[in-house]
C-alpha positions as CSV (number, residue, x, y, z in Angstrom):
1,M,0.0,0.0,0.0
2,I,1.2,3.5,-0.8
3,L,0.3,6.1,1.8
4,V,-0.4,9.6,0.4
5,A,-0.6,12.7,2.6
6,G,-1.1,16.3,1.7
7,D,-3.6,19.2,1.5
8,S,-6.6,20.0,-0.7
9,F,-4.7,19.4,-3.9
10,T,-4.0,15.9,-2.9
11,Y,-7.4,15.3,-1.2
12,G,-9.2,16.2,-4.4
13,E,-11.0,19.4,-3.3
14,E,-13.5,20.5,-5.9
15,L,-13.7,17.1,-7.6
16,D,-17.1,15.4,-7.9
17,D,-15.7,12.1,-6.6
18,P,-12.3,12.7,-4.8
19,H,-12.0,9.1,-3.8
20,H,-12.1,8.0,-7.4
21,D,-10.6,11.0,-9.3
22,A,-7.9,12.5,-7.1
23,W,-4.4,11.8,-8.2
24,P,-3.5,9.3,-5.5
25,S,-6.2,6.9,-6.8
26,L,-4.8,7.4,-10.3
27,I,-1.4,6.2,-9.1
28,S,-2.4,3.0,-7.5
29,R,-5.6,1.3,-6.5
30,F,-3.6,0.4,-3.4
31,A,-3.1,4.1,-2.5
32,E,-4.4,5.2,0.9
33,N,-5.1,9.0,0.7
34,I,-5.1,10.6,4.1
35,A,-4.9,14.2,2.8
36,E,-7.3,16.8,4.0
37,P,-8.3,20.2,2.7
38,G,-6.5,23.1,4.4
39,Y,-3.8,20.9,6.0
40,S,-0.7,22.6,7.0
41,N,2.7,20.9,7.0
42,D,2.3,20.5,10.7
43,A,-0.8,18.5,10.1
44,I,0.7,16.5,7.3
45,V,3.6,15.4,9.4
46,K,1.3,14.5,12.3
47,S,-1.1,12.5,10.0
48,V,1.8,10.5,8.5
49,V,3.3,9.6,11.9
50,K,-0.1,8.8,13.4
51,F,-0.9,6.5,10.5
52,V,2.4,4.7,10.6
53,E,2.2,4.3,14.4
54,N,-1.3,3.0,14.3
55,D,-1.2,0.9,11.2
56,T,-1.3,-2.8,12.0
57,E,-3.3,-4.1,9.0
58,N,-1.4,-2.8,6.0
59,E,2.2,-3.0,5.0
60,I,3.2,0.4,3.8
61,S,5.4,0.0,0.7
62,G,6.0,3.7,0.3
63,I,4.8,7.1,1.3
64,I,4.2,10.1,-0.9
65,V,4.1,13.4,0.9
66,A,2.7,16.4,-0.9
67,W,4.1,19.4,1.0
68,T,2.2,22.6,1.1
69,T,3.2,26.2,1.5
70,P,5.2,27.0,4.7
71,H,2.9,30.0,5.1
72,R,0.1,27.8,6.4
73,I,0.3,27.0,10.1
74,E,-1.9,25.2,12.5
75,V,-3.4,27.1,15.4
76,N,-5.9,25.2,17.6
77,G,-6.8,22.8,14.8
78,K,-7.3,25.6,12.3
79,H,-4.9,25.8,9.3
80,L,-4.2,29.4,8.7
81,T,-2.6,31.4,5.9
82,P,-2.2,35.1,5.6
83,T,-5.3,35.0,3.3
84,S,-7.5,33.0,5.6
85,H,-9.1,36.1,7.1
86,R,-12.6,35.6,5.5
87,K,-12.7,32.1,6.8
88,Y,-11.3,32.6,10.4
89,G,-11.6,36.3,11.0
90,S,-9.3,38.5,13.1
91,I,-7.2,35.6,14.4
92,C,-5.3,35.8,11.1
93,D,-4.4,39.5,11.8
94,Q,-2.8,38.6,15.1
95,V,-1.0,35.4,13.9
96,F,0.4,37.1,10.8
97,L,1.1,40.6,12.2
98,D,4.8,39.9,12.5
99,W,5.1,37.0,10.1
100,D,8.7,35.9,9.6
101,E,9.3,34.5,6.1
102,E,12.8,33.1,7.1
103,W,11.3,31.4,10.2
104,A,8.6,29.8,8.1
105,V,11.0,28.4,5.6
106,E,13.4,27.1,8.3
107,K,10.5,25.4,10.0
108,F,9.6,23.8,6.7
109,Y,13.1,22.4,6.3
110,T,12.9,21.1,9.9
111,Q,9.6,19.3,9.1
112,V,11.0,17.7,6.0
113,L,14.2,16.5,7.9
114,L,12.1,15.3,10.8
115,L,9.7,13.2,8.6
116,D,12.4,12.0,6.3
117,S,14.5,10.8,9.3
118,Y,11.4,9.2,10.9
119,L,10.5,7.2,7.8
120,T,14.1,6.2,7.2
121,R,14.2,4.8,10.8
122,Y,11.2,2.6,9.9
123,N,12.7,1.7,6.5
124,I,9.7,3.2,4.7
125,P,10.7,4.7,1.3
126,A,9.3,8.2,0.7
127,V,8.8,10.6,-2.2
128,F,8.2,14.3,-1.7
129,V,6.1,16.5,-3.9
130,R,5.7,20.2,-4.0
131,T,2.1,21.6,-4.1
132,F,2.6,25.4,-4.2
133,D,5.0,27.9,-2.7
134,V,7.2,25.1,-1.5
135,P,10.9,26.1,-1.4
136,D,13.6,23.9,-3.0
137,C,14.9,21.4,-0.6
138,D,17.8,18.8,-0.8
139,I,16.5,16.6,1.9
140,G,14.7,13.5,0.6
141,D,13.6,12.3,-2.8
142,W,11.7,15.0,-4.6
143,V,9.7,14.8,-7.8
144,A,11.0,17.6,-10.1
145,G,8.6,20.5,-10.4
146,S,5.3,21.2,-8.6
147,M,1.6,20.3,-8.9
148,V,0.8,23.9,-9.8
149,E,3.2,23.7,-12.8
150,W,2.0,20.3,-13.9
151,M,-1.7,21.4,-14.0
152,A,-1.1,24.9,-15.2
153,D,-2.9,24.5,-18.5
154,C,-5.8,22.5,-17.1
155,P,-9.3,23.7,-16.0
156,K,-9.5,24.5,-12.3
157,G,-12.4,24.8,-9.9
158,P,-13.5,28.1,-8.5
159,G,-11.1,27.7,-5.6
160,G,-8.1,27.1,-8.0
161,H,-7.9,23.4,-7.4
162,P,-7.1,21.0,-10.2
163,L,-10.1,19.2,-11.7
164,E,-10.0,15.7,-13.4
165,Q,-7.5,16.6,-16.2
166,G,-5.2,18.3,-13.7
167,H,-5.2,15.3,-11.4
168,K,-4.4,13.1,-14.3
169,Q,-1.4,15.2,-15.3
170,I,-0.2,15.3,-11.6
171,A,-0.6,11.5,-11.4
172,D,1.4,11.1,-14.7
173,R,4.3,13.1,-13.3
174,I,4.4,11.2,-10.0
175,N,3.9,7.8,-11.7
176,E,6.9,8.6,-14.0
177,H,9.1,9.3,-10.9
178,I,8.0,6.4,-8.8
179,G,8.3,4.1,-11.8
180,N,11.8,5.3,-12.3
181,I,12.7,4.4,-8.7
182,G,11.1,1.0,-8.9
183,W,7.9,1.5,-7.0
184,L,5.7,0.4,-9.9
185,S,6.1,-2.9,-11.7
């Protein structure tokens, strides 16, 4: 089983049938998609660790982590960005009043290193994918490019998420990468 974690782009937000049409299901019928809309990298790391720690039924053959912008953080279970004001109100003004870009990027690198080290400890191969606004990183095995690039010429939903054609193009890029490293037979 391939475990897939990420945010709304991986979940399949704005698709009629995310379970069937989101890119993780186009990679493998044995993919377990634990992505959730709005997830921050904090939540992505926690969801992967929780799944690995609690999984007694499946053998995880690999994990694909679709990292999101480092400018989304988790505060009391809410996943905030500087543009979340209309959803969460004035809490965003306070959280992002003195936002430190350098701190956010360094935190992201720490999250990648933490998760990569954790998965290495358990001998679980991992592939990392950029969703949007994800800085370059030399920790781990990254698919070249980003989801936003791969789906650029495709129709998008009102919220800017990829629709069916975009998910197919994303899946094609990831399939090419995981095929090259021997995950697919």
